[in-house]
N, C-alpha and C positions, 0 to 999 in steps of 0.2 A: 631340773632333774637332779635327784639326789646323787646319782652316780657321777654326774659332772662336778657337783660340789665336792664330793669326797676326793675325786681325782684331781681337783684344782683346775678344772677346765670349763667352769660355768661362764657363759658369755653374758648372761643377763645381769645388768648392773642396777636397774631399778632407779628409784628416786634417791635423794641424798640420804635419807634415813636408812633405807634398805641397803644402800651402798656401804654405809658405815657399819651396819650390822654384818654385812657379808665380809668386810675386812676383819672384823673382830672374830667371826667364825673361822676365817682362813688362818688367822694367827693361832687359834686354838687347835685347828687341825694340824698345822705344822708342828706344834708342840707334841701332840699325840703321836704323830708319825715319827718324830725324833725319838720319843720314848720307845716306840716299837723297834726302831732301827737299833738303838742302843741295847735294848734287851736281846735282840737277835745276835748282835756281836758278842754280848756277854754269855749267852747260852751256847754259842757255837764257836768256841775259841779256835778249833782246828780249821773250820771253814770260814772263819772271819775274813780272811783275805779275799776269798771268792765272793763273799757277800759285798765287801767294799768295792771289788771290781765290778760286780753286777749293778751296783747302785751308784757308781762313780759318775760325776757330772750332774747329779741332781741338786747339789747345793743344799740349801736349807728348805727347799720345797718338797723334796722326797717324791717327785712325780712318779718315778718307776715303782717305788714301794707302794705308793697309793694305788697305782694301776694294778699291781699284783694283789694287794689287799682286796680291792674291789672285785677282781676276778674270782678270788677265793671265797668271798663273803656275800656276793650279790644275792644269792638265793636265800641266805639267812636273813638278810635285810628285808627282802621282799616278804618273807614269812612274817617278820615282825610287824611290818607295815600293815599287812592284810589279816593278821590273826583275829581281829574283832569284826572283820567284814561279814555281813550277813550272807546266808547261802544264796539269796537271789541277786546279790550284787554281781555285776559283770564288768569285765575289762572292756573298754570302748571299741576295740577292734577284734575281729575273729583271728586268733593267733594259735589256738590249740589244734592239734591234729584230731580230725573226726574219727569215728569208729571205722569207716571204710578206708581211711588213710589217703583219700583223694581230695579232700577239701579241708577247710579250717572251720572251727567253731569258736564261740565266745567262751571265755573262762568264767563260769558261773559259780563255782564253789570257792568262796573267799578270794575271788579274782585270781585263781590259780588253775593251771591246766592239770588234768588228771595224770598221775604217774602210771605209765603202762607197764613198766618192768621194774623189778627190785622193790624192796620195801614191802609194807603191808598193802593188801588189796584195797583199792579205793583211796589210797593216800594221795592227796592233792597237794603237791608242793613244787611243781615246776614253774619257774618264772615264765609268764606268757609272752614276754617281749624282749627284744634285744635292741630297742631304741637307744639304750645308753651307749651303744657303739656307733650310732649314726650321728653325724655332726648336727649340732643344735639347729643350725640354720636350714637344715633339710627336713626337720621333723614337723 
């Protein structure tokens, strides 16, 4: 799952080749989140100490920052992944609220749930699943 990879919590190791690729990806993600962290400190000199205190103990893995980044950007990532999905494509589980609000329906429009309030009418941009917060071994 992409959320687990971004947050540095992916349990799947795969074969030797995939494991090597995963290590390389993790190094790149650490570098990216280091840059984000440094940029946050640079742009917020007055609250820099609060930022350092909030992310203290993360070391060079930046787990807390990764978690915060994923929380803030998961919907945008889902939109990017599904932007070319056909209208008939459906997410594999019924996760969207139905019209009566008493049951769930499948996400049929670009694998997204219809947004009921705010935004333009008919805008479909709600992430249909929260599996990224369920431990991998339970999915």
